C-alpha positions in Angstrom: -3.7 44.4 -32.7 -3.3 42.1 -29.5 -2.8 38.3 -29.5 -4.6 35.7 -27.6 -4.6 36.0 -24.1 -4.0 33.4 -21.3 -7.0 32.6 -19.3 -7.4 34.4 -16.1 -6.4 31.0 -14.0 -2.7 31.4 -15.5 -2.5 34.5 -14.2 -3.7 34.4 -10.7 -1.5 33.3 -7.7 -1.9 29.7 -7.3 -1.0 26.7 -5.5 2.5 25.1 -5.2 1.4 21.8 -6.7 1.4 21.9 -10.6 -0.5 18.5 -10.7 -3.4 20.0 -8.8 -3.3 23.2 -11.0 -3.7 20.8 -13.8 -6.3 18.5 -12.5 -8.5 21.7 -12.0 -7.6 23.4 -15.5 -7.0 20.3 -18.0 -7.7 17.1 -15.9 -7.4 15.1 -19.1 -3.8 15.6 -19.4 -3.0 13.8 -16.4 -1.7 10.3 -17.0 -4.1 8.8 -14.7 -7.4 10.4 -16.2 -7.2 9.2 -19.7 -9.7 6.7 -20.7 -8.5 3.3 -22.2 -10.6 0.3 -23.2 -12.1 -2.2 -20.7 -9.7 -5.1 -20.1 -6.4 -6.0 -19.7 -4.2 -3.7 -21.6 -0.6 -4.7 -19.8 0.7 -7.2 -22.8 0.0 -4.3 -25.4 2.7 -1.6 -24.2 6.3 -2.0 -23.4 7.5 -2.4 -19.9 10.6 -1.2 -18.2 12.2 -3.8 -15.8 15.2 -3.4 -13.4 16.3 -0.4 -11.4 18.7 -0.7 -8.4 19.8 2.0 -6.0 22.4 2.0 -3.0 23.8 4.6 -0.6 27.3 5.3 0.0 29.4 7.3 2.2 28.6 10.8 0.8 25.6 10.3 -1.6 23.6 7.5 -3.3 23.6 5.5 -7.2 20.7 4.6 -9.0 21.3 2.5 -12.1 19.0 1.0 -14.6 19.1 -1.9 -17.2 18.3 -0.6 -21.0 15.6 -3.4 -22.0 12.0 -2.9 -22.7 9.9 -5.9 -23.1 6.1 -6.3 -24.6 5.2 -10.0 -23.7 7.8 -12.2 -24.8 9.2 -9.8 -27.4 12.2 -7.3 -26.5 10.5 -4.0 -27.7 13.6 -2.0 -27.1 17.2 -2.5 -26.3 18.5 0.8 -25.5 15.6 2.6 -23.4 16.6 5.0 -20.7 14.8 4.2 -17.2 16.7 6.4 -14.9 16.0 10.3 -14.7 17.0 13.2 -12.8 14.0 14.6 -10.9 15.8 17.8 -9.9 19.4 18.7 -8.5 19.5 16.5 -6.1 17.3 13.6 -6.8 16.7 10.9 -9.6 13.8 8.5 -10.2 14.1 5.1 -12.1 10.6 3.6 -13.8 9.4 0.0 -13.7 6.2 -0.8 -15.2 4.5 0.5 -18.6 7.0 2.4 -20.1 5.0 5.2 -21.9 3.0 6.1 -18.6 6.0 6.0 -16.5 8.0 8.5 -18.8 4.9 10.7 -18.7 4.8 10.6 -14.9 8.3 11.4 -14.7 8.1 14.7 -17.0 4.9 15.8 -14.7 7.2 15.0 -11.6 10.0 17.0 -12.9 7.8 19.7 -13.5 6.0 19.7 -10.5 9.2 20.1 -8.4 10.3 22.7 -10.6 6.9 24.6 -10.0 7.1 24.4 -6.7 10.6 26.0 -6.4 9.4 28.9 -8.5 6.2 29.3 -6.5 7.6 28.8 -3.0 11.4 30.1 -3.6 12.8 27.1 -2.3 13.6 23.4 -3.3 11.1 20.7 -1.6 12.1 18.8 1.3 13.3 15.1 0.5 10.2 13.8 2.3 8.1 16.4 0.4 9.5 15.1 -2.9 8.8 11.3 -2.0 5.1 12.4 -1.1 4.3 14.4 -4.2 5.6 11.2 -6.4 3.3 8.9 -4.2 0.4 11.2 -5.0 1.1 10.8 -8.8 1.3 7.2 -8.4 -2.3 7.1 -6.4 -3.6 9.1 -9.3 -2.7 6.2 -11.7 -4.3 3.7 -9.7 -7.4 3.1 -12.2 -4.8 2.5 -15.1 -2.7 0.2 -12.8 -6.2 -2.1 -12.2 -6.4 -2.6 -15.9 -2.5 -3.9 -16.2 -0.8 -0.5 -16.8 0.8 0.0 -13.6 3.9 2.3 -12.7 6.1 1.6 -10.0 9.3 3.8 -9.8 12.1 3.8 -7.3 13.3 7.3 -6.0 16.5 8.3 -4.6 18.2 11.4 -3.7 20.7 13.4 -1.4 18.9 14.9 1.6 20.9 18.2 2.3 19.3 18.6 5.8 20.2 14.8 7.0 23.5 14.8 4.9 23.1 11.6 3.6 21.5 9.8 0.5 18.0 8.4 1.0 16.0 5.9 -1.2 12.3 5.4 -1.3 10.2 2.6 -2.9 6.5 2.6 -3.6 3.3 0.5 -4.4 0.7 0.6 -6.8 -1.5 2.3 -4.7 1.1 5.0 -3.9 2.2 3.7 -0.9 5.5 4.9 0.1 8.7 3.3 2.1 11.9 4.5 2.8 14.5 1.6 2.6 17.8 1.2 4.3 21.2 1.1 2.5 19.9 -0.4 -1.1 16.6 -1.6 -2.9 15.5 -2.7 -6.4 12.3 -2.7 -8.3 11.0 -4.6 -11.4 10.8 -7.9 -12.8 14.4 -8.5 -11.8 14.5 -7.0 -8.5 14.6 -10.1 -6.4 17.7 -11.4 -8.0 19.4 -8.0 -7.9 18.6 -7.3 -4.2 19.8 -10.9 -3.3 23.1 -9.8 -5.2 23.3 -6.6 -3.1 22.8 -8.4 0.0 25.9 -10.3 -0.5 28.2 -7.2 -2.1 26.8 -4.3 -0.3 29.0 -2.9 2.5 29.0 0.3 4.8 32.2 1.8 3.8 31.7 1.6 -0.2 33.0 4.6 -1.8 31.3 6.1 -5.0 33.3 3.7 -7.6 32.7 0.7 -5.4 28.6 1.4 -5.1 28.6 2.1 -8.8 30.4 -1.5 -9.2 27.7 -3.4 -6.9 24.9 -1.9 -9.0 26.4 -3.0 -12.3 26.9 -6.4 -10.3 23.3 -6.6 -9.4 21.8 -5.6 -12.7 24.2 -8.4 -14.2 22.7 -11.1 -12.0 19.3 -9.8 -12.7 20.0 -10.2 -16.1 21.4 -13.8 -15.5 17.9 -15.0 -14.1 15.3 -12.4 -15.6 14.8 -12.6 -19.1 13.0 -9.0 -19.2 16.4 -7.6 -17.7 18.9 -6.8 -20.3 22.7 -7.5 -19.3 25.5 -5.3 -20.7 25.4 -5.5 -24.4 28.9 -5.5 -25.5 28.3 -6.0 -29.4 26.1 -3.1 -29.3 28.2 -1.4 -26.5 25.0 -0.6 -24.6 25.6 -0.2 -20.9 23.3 0.8 -17.8 22.1 4.3 -17.1 23.9 5.3 -13.8 23.0 8.5 -11.6 25.3 9.5 -8.8 23.6 12.1 -6.3 25.9 13.8 -3.9 25.8 17.1 -1.9 27.2 18.7 -5.1 24.3 17.7 -6.9 23.3 14.6 -9.3 24.8 13.6 -12.5 24.7 10.9 -15.0 28.1 8.8 -15.0 29.3 9.1 -18.4 28.8 6.2 -20.7 32.6 5.4 -21.2 33.0 5.2 -17.3 30.1 2.9 -17.0 31.5 0.8 -20.0 34.9 0.5 -18.2 33.4 -0.9 -15.0 30.8 -3.2 -16.8 34.2 -4.4 -19.0 35.7 -5.3 -15.4 32.7 -7.1 -14.2 32.3 -9.0 -17.5 36.2 -10.0 -17.4 35.6 -11.3 -14.0 32.6 -13.4 -14.9 34.7 -15.0 -17.6 36.5 -16.9 -14.7 33.5 -17.0 -11.8 30.2 -16.9 -13.8 28.2 -16.5 -10.8 30.2 -13.2 -9.8 32.5 -12.4 -7.0 32.3 -14.4 -3.6 31.1 -12.9 -0.6 32.9 -13.4 2.9 31.0 -15.7 5.2 31.5 -13.4 8.1 
């Protein structure tokens, strides 16, 4: 007696895009294809807020705060918004949290599927383009207030450097230079990085600059959560180099955050930047 067989489509050689295969076989499983009631649904779902990324000599750092909001309510204090996309890249989510996490999982599967079908990893530009296509497929949801606007960063093995890509709700893809930020506190975080960023930052200095930027964002944006000393909740930090991507241990992030907070005790507005 034999068990149920997979449909023939699952056993045939297919395209390298998992999302295209899913669109053909089970389109209702794609995040942007699901029907929701008419009207603005944005206030009914938790939203992720601020993500920052910055390059340093030898790689790139991405960090995200831990707060999710729903209107004027703090929906979650320890949400994770920064995820590995594959061995050499990471993606941070801003916007509707549930759809964003689902999109990240689909993106991770897309990259893994491509590698298994083609026998090689997708290029950095190829990864950025694939994520743009997933965002574009969510445009209908975005028009009803359920937008997803991620930040993508990784180490380009061919170019030998870290790269950062930002997006708009239509799937427009833009490569950023040195640093960038997305989310409700992005203006404050980016302003902070403008003053703190230097071309000669090492990994520790770059991580410190991103945590300083998140602190400044939380200082002026109520939707961004700063380091929570009482609950010991600190930003999620991914570091990506030629050796691959890894999440910085919470203990290391806590040590840097503690030093940042200690400095703010004497200078609440943060470190002073040189005028030259």
